[in-house]
MARGULUM-951364 format. One record per residue (C-alpha): x, y, z. Coordinates in steps of 0.1 Angstrom, whole numbers, plus 5000, padded with zeros to 4 digits. Layout:
REM residues N
X | Y | Z
...
END
This chain:
REM residues 327
1427 | 0941 | 5166
1451 | 0921 | 5144
1475 | 0896 | 5158
1478 | 0859 | 5170
1444 | 0843 | 5180
1437 | 0838 | 5216
1437 | 0801 | 5230
1399 | 0804 | 5233
1394 | 0816 | 5197
1418 | 0790 | 5187
1396 | 0762 | 5206
1366 | 0778 | 5187
1381 | 0775 | 5155
1393 | 0739 | 5157
1358 | 0727 | 5171
1341 | 0745 | 5143
1366 | 0731 | 5117
1361 | 0695 | 5131
1324 | 0697 | 5128
1325 | 0711 | 5092
1351 | 0683 | 5082
1332 | 0654 | 5100
1296 | 0663 | 5090
1302 | 0680 | 5057
1284 | 0713 | 5069
1293 | 0746 | 5057
1307 | 0773 | 5082
1275 | 0789 | 5088
1257 | 0757 | 5094
1283 | 0745 | 5118
1284 | 0776 | 5136
1247 | 0779 | 5139
1247 | 0742 | 5154
1276 | 0751 | 5178
1257 | 0783 | 5188
1287 | 0807 | 5182
1283 | 0844 | 5185
1286 | 0865 | 5155
1322 | 0878 | 5167
1334 | 0844 | 5172
1322 | 0832 | 5136
1340 | 0862 | 5120
1373 | 0853 | 5142
1372 | 0817 | 5132
1366 | 0825 | 5094
1397 | 0848 | 5094
1418 | 0821 | 5111
1407 | 0793 | 5087
1411 | 0815 | 5057
1447 | 0824 | 5069
1453 | 0785 | 5073
1440 | 0779 | 5038
1414 | 0756 | 5054
1381 | 0773 | 5041
1368 | 0769 | 5006
1356 | 0806 | 5000
1334 | 0797 | 4973
1314 | 0772 | 4992
1323 | 0780 | 5030
1331 | 0744 | 5035
1363 | 0729 | 5050
1392 | 0723 | 5029
1410 | 0691 | 5032
1443 | 0693 | 5054
1462 | 0670 | 5032
1456 | 0690 | 5001
1465 | 0722 | 5019
1497 | 0707 | 5033
1507 | 0695 | 4998
1501 | 0730 | 4984
1522 | 0745 | 5012
1550 | 0722 | 5007
1550 | 0731 | 4969
1556 | 0768 | 4979
1584 | 0759 | 5002
1608 | 0768 | 4972
1603 | 0805 | 4981
1622 | 0799 | 5013
1653 | 0791 | 4994
1653 | 0828 | 4985
1671 | 0836 | 5017
1695 | 0807 | 5014
1706 | 0818 | 4979
1709 | 0853 | 4990
1729 | 0842 | 5018
1756 | 0822 | 4995
1757 | 0850 | 4971
1763 | 0878 | 4998
1791 | 0854 | 5014
1807 | 0854 | 4978
1803 | 0891 | 4977
1821 | 0896 | 5011
1849 | 0875 | 4998
1859 | 0900 | 4973
1874 | 0921 | 5002
1897 | 0894 | 5015
1912 | 0881 | 4981
1947 | 0892 | 4990
1947 | 0873 | 5023
1966 | 0842 | 5021
1941 | 0821 | 5043
1911 | 0812 | 5025
1882 | 0790 | 5040
1882 | 0770 | 5008
1916 | 0768 | 4994
1903 | 0750 | 4962
1881 | 0782 | 4953
1891 | 0809 | 4931
1868 | 0840 | 4930
1868 | 0871 | 4906
1847 | 0899 | 4911
1833 | 0922 | 4881
1823 | 0957 | 4886
1792 | 0968 | 4869
1812 | 0995 | 4849
1833 | 0969 | 4830
1810 | 0940 | 4833
1798 | 0942 | 4797
1833 | 0936 | 4783
1853 | 0914 | 4809
1825 | 0894 | 4821
1810 | 0887 | 4785
1843 | 0875 | 4774
1847 | 0852 | 4805
1809 | 0839 | 4799
1820 | 0831 | 4763
1852 | 0813 | 4773
1832 | 0792 | 4798
1803 | 0783 | 4774
1831 | 0772 | 4750
1847 | 0750 | 4777
1816 | 0734 | 4790
1815 | 0697 | 4787
1785 | 0683 | 4804
1759 | 0708 | 4814
1752 | 0747 | 4817
1726 | 0757 | 4842
1710 | 0793 | 4839
1687 | 0811 | 4863
1671 | 0844 | 4848
1651 | 0869 | 4869
1632 | 0898 | 4850
1656 | 0920 | 4830
1655 | 0947 | 4802
1661 | 0924 | 4776
1666 | 0934 | 4740
1667 | 0915 | 4708
1704 | 0922 | 4701
1712 | 0907 | 4738
1689 | 0877 | 4733
1704 | 0870 | 4699
1738 | 0871 | 4713
1729 | 0846 | 4740
1714 | 0824 | 4715
1743 | 0823 | 4695
1764 | 0813 | 4724
1740 | 0786 | 4733
1739 | 0770 | 4697
1778 | 0767 | 4700
1774 | 0751 | 4734
1748 | 0727 | 4722
1767 | 0717 | 4693
1795 | 0704 | 4718
1768 | 0680 | 4732
1763 | 0700 | 4763
1729 | 0699 | 4782
1716 | 0733 | 4789
1688 | 0741 | 4814
1671 | 0776 | 4819
1650 | 0788 | 4847
1631 | 0822 | 4839
1605 | 0841 | 4861
1568 | 0831 | 4851
1559 | 0867 | 4845
1584 | 0866 | 4815
1558 | 0850 | 4796
1538 | 0880 | 4792
1567 | 0893 | 4772
1561 | 0884 | 4735
1599 | 0888 | 4727
1607 | 0864 | 4754
1580 | 0839 | 4743
1595 | 0842 | 4708
1629 | 0833 | 4720
1617 | 0807 | 4746
1603 | 0789 | 4715
1637 | 0791 | 4696
1655 | 0779 | 4728
1633 | 0749 | 4730
1637 | 0740 | 4692
1674 | 0738 | 4701
1665 | 0714 | 4728
1674 | 0737 | 4757
1653 | 0728 | 4785
1632 | 0757 | 4799
1611 | 0759 | 4829
1594 | 0787 | 4848
1589 | 0794 | 4884
1571 | 0825 | 4902
1602 | 0834 | 4921
1638 | 0836 | 4905
1660 | 0845 | 4936
1690 | 0858 | 4918
1708 | 0858 | 4882
1731 | 0826 | 4881
1751 | 0808 | 4856
1767 | 0774 | 4865
1791 | 0755 | 4844
1798 | 0717 | 4848
1791 | 0722 | 4885
1826 | 0736 | 4888
1823 | 0771 | 4879
1795 | 0797 | 4888
1789 | 0833 | 4878
1764 | 0849 | 4902
1748 | 0885 | 4907
1767 | 0901 | 4937
1735 | 0915 | 4953
1703 | 0898 | 4941
1684 | 0933 | 4947
1709 | 0954 | 4928
1722 | 0945 | 4894
1747 | 0973 | 4893
1766 | 0958 | 4923
1785 | 0937 | 4899
1791 | 0899 | 4894
1811 | 0872 | 4910
1827 | 0842 | 4893
1835 | 0813 | 4917
1857 | 0786 | 4903
1858 | 0752 | 4922
1851 | 0747 | 4958
1820 | 0737 | 4978
1802 | 0769 | 4974
1797 | 0760 | 4937
1782 | 0726 | 4946
1759 | 0744 | 4970
1747 | 0766 | 4945
1741 | 0737 | 4920
1721 | 0717 | 4947
1698 | 0749 | 4952
1695 | 0752 | 4915
1684 | 0716 | 4912
1657 | 0720 | 4938
1644 | 0752 | 4921
1644 | 0733 | 4890
1623 | 0703 | 4903
1598 | 0727 | 4916
1594 | 0748 | 4886
1567 | 0742 | 4858
1569 | 0737 | 4822
1560 | 0768 | 4801
1529 | 0752 | 4787
1517 | 0743 | 4821
1515 | 0779 | 4834
1487 | 0803 | 4828
1495 | 0835 | 4811
1487 | 0871 | 4817
1477 | 0892 | 4787
1507 | 0910 | 4770
1516 | 0940 | 4787
1498 | 0935 | 4820
1513 | 0954 | 4848
1503 | 0963 | 4884
1510 | 0992 | 4906
1527 | 0985 | 4939
1490 | 0996 | 4953
1474 | 0967 | 4932
1501 | 0942 | 4941
1497 | 0950 | 4977
1461 | 0945 | 4975
1464 | 0911 | 4957
1489 | 0897 | 4983
1462 | 0905 | 5010
1435 | 0889 | 4989
1456 | 0857 | 4986
1460 | 0855 | 5022
1422 | 0858 | 5026
1421 | 0894 | 5042
1388 | 0914 | 5041
1384 | 0947 | 5026
1383 | 0966 | 5060
1415 | 0947 | 5071
1433 | 0958 | 5038
1421 | 0993 | 5041
1435 | 0998 | 5075
1470 | 0980 | 5064
1472 | 1005 | 5035
1458 | 1036 | 5050
1429 | 1040 | 5027
1391 | 1039 | 5027
1372 | 1006 | 5023
1354 | 1019 | 4994
1388 | 1026 | 4976
1398 | 0989 | 4984
1364 | 0975 | 4972
1368 | 0996 | 4939
1406 | 0982 | 4934
1394 | 0947 | 4942
1367 | 0948 | 4913
1391 | 0963 | 4889
1417 | 0934 | 4896
1392 | 0907 | 4896
1381 | 0919 | 4863
1418 | 0925 | 4849
1427 | 0887 | 4860
1395 | 0873 | 4846
1388 | 0859 | 4882
1355 | 0848 | 4893
1362 | 0859 | 4932
1383 | 0880 | 4951
1404 | 0851 | 4965
1407 | 0836 | 4930
1422 | 0870 | 4919
1449 | 0868 | 4944
1456 | 0832 | 4937
1459 | 0837 | 4900
1483 | 0867 | 4903
1505 | 0844 | 4926
1505 | 0818 | 4898
1513 | 0843 | 4872
1542 | 0856 | 4892
1528 | 0892 | 4891
1533 | 0896 | 4930
1568 | 0888 | 4928
1580 | 0915 | 4904
1603 | 0941 | 4922
END
């Protein structure tokens, strides 16, 4: 039965891990010395796997410090909710623009519906790019890019860079699997535009001189329109969030790339998420409502597709490639 481990199971797991860590024994060796029953061993193994405290290849204890460091490196994912909260707050503000009372009297907010976004918003973005004096920060999730739209953006960036403005761009890691994006990423970098990639890009956003921001009204719905926020503390908060995302992101050359055109079905993505969490085929099958044989087949296919040497590595590699975070 799935759920939180009992206090007894927790004590067994801690004792088992302590012995493995102190004596350098593998899980089977330590369990044998402690005289644990098969069911206790299975529950302890599942718990250590969930906590990322078990090396799947050697069945030995993973170092707690290394595990904590890896966990902290992933905390930027928690920022997704904070970014969405800020953006939704801005979206709500559009309904109260006519009220004389404003929470921030120095902020000016404009809403751009999706229907006229391509005209009015593009004009405003061009104006902001020309007026930028210090820096332009961009956050770009996966989109239906075309060569025409990318050329247009590149021309705008060239103008901005000629004015001595620093430009930084955050992209989703999975974008590296798109040859068109890889081509333009090289062109951006030759212009001295700084580019980094991350597994998760929470929303689309542009920030100009930390005074003006253009954000997607709803991170989950591009057709919900966009919001321009000028001045006020909200833009400073968004810039601070951007800085954190930038710090935890990677240089493109440091990120492994999947083969061009690699895509996953929702079923494959669900299996990989559970593999990365260390779940067994039987647990994955129950969660998905399919047979264990089906899960075993999917795991074999995914392991081969990702060039992984183990099921756990397949899940981890997919997460590093950003494949698990594409909606």
